[in-house]
C-alpha positions, 0 to 999 in steps of 0.5 A: 520527488512530488510532481505537480500535474495539470491535465486532463482526467483522459490524460491522467487515467493513460498516466496512471495506467502506465505507472501501475504497469511499470511498477514493481508489484510484490504480494506480501504472503500471509495474514498481516495486521497492526500491533499496537503499543503505547507512545512511550513504548516503541515497538522492537523492530524485526526483519518482519516488520513492514512499517511502523506509524505513530500518533500521539497516543500509540505506536502501530507496527504492520507484522504478520498475524500472530496468535497473539494478535487475536482480535486485531483485524486481519489484512492481505497486503502488497506493495508497489515500487516506483521507477524513478523519474515516473510521475506517480502523483494521484496513483494512491487515489486513483487505485483506491477509488478503483478498489472501492468501486469494484470491490466495495472495499476501502484500503490502507495505504503506508509510503516510504521512500528508498531513493536507491530504488526509485524513490517512493513505495507504498504498502497497501492492505485490504481486508484479507479475504479480498486480497486475491479480488484486489490483486485481480483488478490490479493485474487487469490495470496493469494489463491495460 
């Protein structure tokens, strides 16, 4: 459930620090990329496909990087599952802003929902060369 909160900036900061500490963080090994296909040819889903999105012209599947993806942008990927009942509103903007300020990089985020595991989850991607630096920032935020 999407939460609507009215709070001060300090209250938001404290709440989102509790959220990141309580979230399940998973680091997805390897190098990842988006594999594109035309809108009239949806990608085959495999066990390794993390996410699939589309616009009116093409599909993008987040998959492990392989030789046939030469030229595709390469990403490091990590994910968060949030506990049920925890107000995580604003989390994406909050963490993306911190990563941009500390590392100079933007990120991509693909969200999904699994009610059996608490609801919303996020896959995050950043340039593969900055994955460990991004994780260091995240671990620092999780520690308080």
